[in-house]
C-alpha positions as CSV (number, residue, x, y, z in Angstrom):
1,M,83.8,70.7,1.4
2,E,81.5,71.3,4.3
3,L,83.0,72.2,7.7
4,T,81.1,71.3,10.8
5,N,81.6,72.5,14.3
6,K,80.7,69.2,16.1
7,K,81.8,69.0,19.7
8,S,82.3,65.5,21.0
9,D,81.2,64.4,24.5
10,W,84.3,63.0,26.3
11,W,82.0,60.9,28.5
12,E,81.0,58.8,25.5
13,E,84.7,58.3,24.6
14,I,86.0,56.9,27.9
15,S,85.9,53.3,29.0
16,K,83.4,51.6,31.3
17,E,86.1,51.3,33.9
18,E,86.9,55.0,33.7
19,K,83.2,55.9,34.1
20,E,82.8,53.6,37.1
21,S,85.9,55.2,38.7
22,I,84.5,58.7,38.2
23,E,81.1,57.7,39.5
24,K,82.7,56.2,42.6
25,G,84.7,59.4,43.2
26,I,81.5,61.4,43.0
27,E,79.7,59.1,45.5
28,D,82.7,59.3,47.8
29,S,82.6,63.1,47.6
30,K,78.9,63.2,48.3
31,S,79.3,60.9,51.4
32,G,82.2,62.9,52.8
33,N,84.8,60.2,52.2
34,L,87.5,62.7,51.3
35,K,91.1,63.5,52.2
36,S,92.5,67.1,52.2
37,H,95.2,68.0,49.8
38,S,97.7,68.3,52.7
39,E,96.8,64.7,53.9
40,V,97.3,63.3,50.4
41,K,100.5,65.2,50.0
42,K,101.9,63.7,53.2
43,L,101.0,60.2,52.0
44,Y,102.5,60.6,48.5
45,D,105.3,63.1,49.2
46,K,108.0,60.5,48.7
47,W,106.8,59.9,45.1
48,L,106.2,63.6,44.2
């Protein structure tokens, strides 16, 4: 029995939609389209 130490790349395992969502988030970040943690917490506090 041969054991291998193969690491899988999670990027290859996620859906097209997940990849698009991540890429959109990266673009938003690069363009400065962000909200601070405190702003987000205020918006979603009632659900947290």
